[in-house]
C-alpha positions, 0 to 999 in steps of 0.5 A: 717502381711503376711509371705513374706512381708517386715517386719515392724521395729521400731527404736532402738539404737542397733548398728547393721546396719539396713540391718543386723538387718533385716537379723537377724530378718528374721532369728529369725522369721524363727527359731521362726516358726520352734520352734513353730512347734517343740513344737507342734510336741513334744506335738503330740508325748507326747499325742499320744505315745503308748506301753511299754515305754509309761511313760518314753517317754511321760515325755521325749517328754513333756520335749522337748516341754517345752524346745522349749516353752522357746526357743520361748520366747527367739527368739521372744523377741530378734526379738522385741529387734532388732526392729522387729515383732515376727511372732509367730502365729500358722498360721505363723509358719505353713507357715514358718517352716523349719521342715518336717511334723510330721509322723501322723502314728507314734504310738509306742515309737520307732516310735515317738522317730525316728520321733522326733529325726529327727525333733530335729536334723534338728532344732539343725543343723539349730541353729548351722548354725544360730550361724555363720550367725548372727556372720557374720552379727555382732550380737554376742548376737543373735549368743549366743542365738543360742549357748544356744538353740543348746546346749540344743537341742543337749542334748534333742537329746541325750536323744531321740537318747539314746533310739534308740541306746540301741535297735540298740546296743543290736541287734549289740551285738547279731549279733556279738555273 
């Protein structure tokens, strides 16, 4: 099925109106695309980081990718539980992701931390918006799924940003002296 076409749905006894179920399925598929993209961007950082902090951030980037992989399954299974199709191929994700393209010129740990932090913040903020949208559409289960994703994405973002904040705080302390 091509992106942008009317989604095929299957009958279900889930008591959400068909109109709202289709809205939720569309939102889930957009999130699925962004999640596949986030995973591959985190793996890009994991594979390509260079520098003194290599091992620590190499492992951290892999953890972010593993968490995204878990979200992929949760999101896809929720879309199918609602009677939808999970559009999760790499080609579908590339067309539908809301994340900006990764900076392919990133090399150092700081470069990758900055870029991946921006992508993860974008992703976590989208999950937070989806919490309210799905709640408004009468789907508390999907809202709870996005709460779970936002909670873990925020924690991963904290881990990424802590590396960057340490550098900026040290610079601020030196300037204050």
